[in-house]
C-alpha positions in Angstrom: 78.5 21.8 -126.1 81.3 23.4 -123.2 80.7 20.9 -119.8 80.7 23.4 -117.0 82.6 22.8 -114.5 82.3 20.1 -111.5 82.6 22.9 -109.2 80.7 25.1 -110.8 77.7 22.1 -111.0 78.7 21.4 -107.3 77.6 25.1 -106.0 74.8 25.1 -107.9 72.9 21.9 -106.4 74.2 23.3 -103.2 71.8 26.3 -103.9 69.4 24.7 -104.9 69.6 22.3 -102.0 69.5 25.1 -99.7 66.8 27.1 -100.6 64.6 23.5 -100.8 66.1 23.3 -97.0 64.8 26.7 -96.1 61.0 25.9 -97.6 60.2 24.3 -94.0 61.5 26.9 -92.0 59.4 29.6 -93.9 56.3 27.3 -93.8 56.8 27.4 -89.8 57.3 31.0 -89.7 54.3 31.8 -92.1 52.2 29.5 -89.6 53.7 30.7 -86.6 52.4 34.4 -87.9 49.2 33.0 -88.5 48.5 31.9 -85.4 49.4 35.0 -83.4 47.4 37.1 -85.9 44.5 34.5 -84.6 45.6 34.4 -81.2 45.6 38.6 -81.1 42.1 38.4 -82.5 41.0 36.2 -79.7 42.1 38.3 -77.1 41.9 42.0 -78.6 38.7 42.2 -76.8 40.2 41.8 -73.6 43.4 43.5 -74.4 42.8 46.8 -72.2 42.4 44.1 -68.8 45.4 42.6 -70.4 47.3 45.7 -70.4 46.2 47.5 -67.4 47.3 43.9 -65.6 51.0 43.9 -66.9 51.3 47.4 -66.0 50.3 47.1 -62.1 52.3 43.2 -62.2 55.8 45.5 -63.1 54.9 48.2 -60.8 54.4 45.9 -58.0 56.8 43.3 -59.3 59.4 44.8 -55.9 56.7 44.6 -53.5 56.4 40.9 -54.8 59.7 40.2 -54.8 60.2 41.0 -50.9 56.7 39.4 -49.8 58.4 36.2 -51.6 61.6 36.2 -48.9 59.5 36.2 -46.1 56.8 33.3 -47.1 58.8 31.7 -49.8 55.8 30.7 -51.8 55.1 32.6 -55.0 51.9 31.9 -55.4 50.4 33.4 -51.9 53.0 36.0 -52.3 51.3 36.8 -55.5 47.6 36.5 -54.0 48.6 38.6 -51.6 49.9 41.4 -54.1 46.5 41.0 -55.9 44.6 41.8 -52.6 46.2 44.7 -51.9 45.8 46.4 -55.0 42.3 45.5 -54.9 42.1 47.2 -51.4 44.5 50.4 -52.3 43.9 50.6 -55.4 40.7 49.3 -57.5 38.1 49.8 -54.2 39.5 53.3 -53.9 38.9 53.9 -57.7 35.5 52.2 -57.7 34.4 55.2 -55.2 36.1 57.6 -56.6 33.7 56.7 -60.0 30.7 56.5 -58.5 31.4 59.9 -56.6 32.5 61.7 -60.0 29.0 59.9 -61.9 26.9 62.2 -58.6 29.0 65.3 -59.1 28.7 64.7 -62.1 25.0 64.7 -62.3 24.6 67.6 -60.0 26.6 69.3 -62.3 24.3 68.4 -65.0 21.4 69.7 -63.2 23.0 73.0 -62.0 24.0 74.2 -65.5 20.9 73.2 -66.9 18.8 74.7 -64.4 20.4 77.8 -62.7 23.0 79.0 -65.4 21.9 81.5 -67.5 23.8 84.6 -69.2 21.2 86.4 -66.6 23.3 84.7 -64.1 26.5 85.7 -65.3 25.4 89.4 -65.1 26.4 91.2 -61.7 29.9 89.8 -62.2 30.5 90.4 -66.2 28.3 93.7 -66.9 31.0 96.8 -66.5 27.5 99.6 -66.8 26.2 97.5 -63.0 29.9 97.8 -61.8 30.7 94.4 -62.3 33.3 93.6 -60.8 36.0 92.5 -63.3 35.0 95.1 -66.5 34.8 98.1 -63.7 38.9 98.5 -64.3 38.3 98.5 -68.0 35.9 101.2 -67.9 38.4 103.5 -66.3 41.5 102.8 -68.7 39.5 102.1 -72.2 35.9 104.2 -71.9 34.8 103.3 -75.6 35.6 99.8 -75.2 32.0 97.8 -74.9 32.5 94.6 -73.1 29.1 93.2 -73.4 29.6 92.8 -77.2 31.9 90.2 -76.5 28.6 88.1 -75.0 31.2 86.5 -72.7 28.1 85.3 -70.6 26.7 83.5 -73.2 29.8 82.3 -74.5 30.5 80.7 -71.1 27.2 79.0 -70.8 27.5 77.6 -73.9 30.7 76.1 -73.0 29.3 74.9 -69.2 26.3 73.4 -71.1 28.6 71.3 -73.2 30.9 70.1 -70.8 27.4 69.2 -68.7 26.1 67.5 -71.5 29.5 65.6 -72.0 29.5 64.8 -68.0 26.0 62.9 -68.1 27.1 61.0 -71.0 30.0 59.6 -69.3 28.1 59.1 -66.7 25.2 56.7 -68.2 28.1 54.9 -70.1 29.6 54.2 -67.1 26.6 53.1 -65.0 25.5 50.9 -68.1 28.6 49.2 -68.5 29.0 48.3 -65.0 28.9 44.7 -65.2 31.4 45.0 -68.0 33.4 47.0 -65.9 33.3 44.3 -63.1 34.3 41.5 -65.9 37.1 43.3 -66.8 38.6 43.8 -63.5 38.2 39.7 -62.8 40.0 39.3 -66.0 43.0 41.9 -64.9 42.6 40.7 -61.1 43.3 36.9 -62.7 46.1 37.4 -65.2 47.5 39.9 -62.8 48.0 36.9 -60.5 50.1 34.8 -63.2 51.6 37.5 -64.5 53.2 38.0 -61.1 54.1 34.6 -60.5 55.3 33.6 -64.0 56.4 37.3 -65.2 60.6 35.8 -65.5 59.2 32.7 -67.8 57.0 34.7 -69.8 60.1 37.1 -70.9 62.4 34.3 -71.4 60.0 33.3 -73.7 59.9 36.5 -75.9 63.2 37.1 -74.9 64.0 33.7 -77.0 61.7 34.1 -79.5 62.9 37.6 -80.3 65.9 37.9 -82.9 67.5 40.6 -81.1 70.4 40.1 -79.4 70.2 39.1 -75.6 71.9 42.1 -74.6 69.8 44.5 -76.7 67.2 42.6 -75.5 67.6 42.9 -71.3 68.6 46.8 -72.6 65.0 47.2 -74.0 62.8 45.3 -71.2 65.1 47.4 -68.2 64.0 50.5 -70.2 60.2 49.3 -70.8 60.4 48.7 -66.6 62.1 51.7 -65.5 60.0 54.2 -67.7 56.9 52.5 -66.6 57.6 53.0 -63.0 58.3 56.3 -63.9 55.0 57.2 -65.7 53.0 55.1 -63.0 54.3 56.9 -59.8 55.9 60.3 -61.3 53.1 61.2 -63.5 50.5 60.0 -62.5 50.9 59.0 -58.8 51.9 62.8 -58.5 48.7 64.0 -60.8 46.2 61.8 -58.6 47.7 63.2 -55.5 47.6 66.7 -56.7 43.9 66.3 -57.5 43.3 65.1 -54.6 45.0 67.5 -52.2 42.8 70.0 -54.8 39.6 69.0 -54.1 40.1 69.1 -50.7 41.6 72.7 -50.8 37.9 73.2 -53.0 36.1 71.7 -50.2 37.8 73.9 -47.5 36.6 77.4 -48.8 33.3 76.1 -50.3 33.5 75.4 -53.7 30.6 72.3 -54.4 31.5 69.5 -56.4 34.8 68.9 -54.8 35.8 65.1 -56.0 34.8 66.5 -59.8 37.2 69.6 -59.7 39.9 67.9 -58.2 39.5 64.6 -60.7 39.7 67.9 -63.6 42.8 69.2 -61.9 44.4 65.6 -61.6 43.8 65.6 -65.4 45.5 69.0 -66.0 48.8 68.1 -63.5 49.8 66.1 -66.2 50.0 69.4 -68.5 53.5 70.8 -68.3 54.3 73.6 -66.5 50.5 75.2 -66.1 49.6 72.3 -64.0 47.0 72.2 -61.5 46.8 76.3 -61.5 44.7 75.9 -64.5 42.0 74.7 -62.6 42.5 76.9 -58.9 43.6 79.9 -60.4 40.4 80.6 -61.6 38.6 79.4 -58.6 40.7 82.0 -56.9 40.0 84.9 -58.9 36.0 84.1 -59.0 36.7 84.0 -55.1 38.4 87.4 -54.9 36.3 88.7 -57.1 33.1 87.7 -55.3 34.0 89.3 -52.3 35.3 85.6 -50.7 38.6 88.1 -50.0 40.3 85.5 -47.1 38.9 82.2 -48.9 40.6 83.0 -51.9 43.7 84.2 -50.4 43.7 80.6 -48.9 42.9 78.9 -52.3 45.9 80.6 -53.2 48.5 79.9 -51.0 47.1 75.9 -51.3 47.5 75.9 -54.4 51.0 77.2 -54.7 52.8 75.9 -51.4 50.8 72.6 -51.3 49.5 71.2 -54.5 51.9 72.8 -57.0 54.8 71.6 -54.5 53.9 68.1 -54.6 55.3 68.0 -58.2 58.2 69.3 -57.4 59.2 67.0 -54.1 57.3 64.2 -54.7 57.7 63.4 -58.6 61.6 63.7 -57.8 61.2 60.9 -54.7 59.3 58.5 -56.6 61.0 58.5 -59.9 64.5 59.3 -58.8 67.1 61.5 -60.9 68.4 58.5 -63.7 65.1 58.4 -65.4 64.0 61.1 -68.1 60.0 61.0 -68.0 59.7 63.8 -71.0 57.1 65.3 -69.2 55.9 67.1 -72.6 56.4 64.5 -74.9 54.6 62.1 -71.8 51.5 64.7 -71.8 51.4 64.5 -75.6 51.2 61.1 -76.4 49.0 60.7 -73.1 46.9 63.3 -75.4 47.0 60.9 -78.5 46.2 57.6 -76.7 43.1 59.0 -75.3 42.1 60.3 -79.1 43.4 57.5 -80.7 42.4 54.0 -78.0 39.9 56.2 -75.3 41.0 55.7 -71.8 43.2 52.8 -72.8 45.6 55.2 -74.3 46.2 56.8 -70.9 48.8 53.7 -70.7 49.4 53.0 -74.7 50.1 56.7 -75.0 53.8 56.6 -72.8 54.1 53.0 -73.6 54.9 53.1 -77.3 57.0 56.8 -76.4 58.8 54.5 -74.0 59.4 51.6 -77.1 60.6 54.2 -79.1 63.4 56.0 -76.7 64.4 52.3 -75.9 64.9 51.5 -79.6 66.5 54.3 -80.9 68.6 54.2 -77.9 69.4 50.8 -79.4 70.0 51.7 -82.6 72.5 54.4 -81.5 74.5 52.2 -79.4 74.7 49.7 -82.5 75.6 52.2 -84.8 77.5 55.0 -83.0 80.8 54.4 -84.9 78.8 53.9 -88.1 76.9 57.3 -87.3 80.0 59.4 -86.5 82.1 58.2 -89.7 79.0 59.1 -91.9 79.3 62.8 -90.2 82.5 63.0 -90.3 82.7 62.2 -93.7 79.9 64.6 -94.8 82.2 67.2 -93.2 
């Protein structure tokens, strides 16, 4: 029987030693994954306030650094920023929710007790010289608009909307205690994110297997897109909804806060935007004889509410950051369908992470991709 060469025996022994020495590393990695999994289970009930705290801490970090330059105390600076966020954002948001709840109840009562197909007949029946279908009679005399049952469809849609609004209002009122608990958790977490945010980021970067240059690029991209989404998208939508609600109140439309909130949501829709709400209101005012109010609302919607999107958004996000308006809107809708109200933030963050990782991939493998492309040609 031939003996194996000494070099081959040593190589096998070396390989076996490497495999044995790797056992502690694999065991440690497995323990780390198990610990992270159970930590996720422990923190998952508080994921929403933690996420909002991280987003707000990122958005207000420049203000925090500015205050630190004057006070030289990170603790006091973080406390001041948390108080400002509470006074300028959280309290107005809570007041808005209560106003929306009240107007949602009023809208529900109106639609349930007053709105019926007969209520809309003066506007929708051309046989009675209704305003909307009178011109149809001239050009299409054989067409019968009544066969469309538009009044019934509008009534059904409006009642479904009112039922949805009142259910959301009840959910908000019954969950008010939990909301304040989540608010305290968010505020407390935001305080530490502001004060120790750099340390947390450094710890994450130390555990990440990515090269440091890509880690910095990823965090910078996430920060830039978070600010762009928060300021350029959501803040602009809030301002448009606020101005739209004022316009509705000036022309005498009831529940202006509710319609302003709806307008703020549709402000996220690319190309259509707030006109989806105020333009039908303009048409209704015009056909019901309120010509002056209709013209005022039209001018208000075009030159004030609509112009905000063209001037405020570029000013807030600058020209160097692309927010991908259509994709952002789709991610917001998809996020809401998957995670509820939390999806308003999670959807754009997932998009931001995908864009950042795709850019890193492109930078890392650009020579190989070009080589494959030329080779394919």
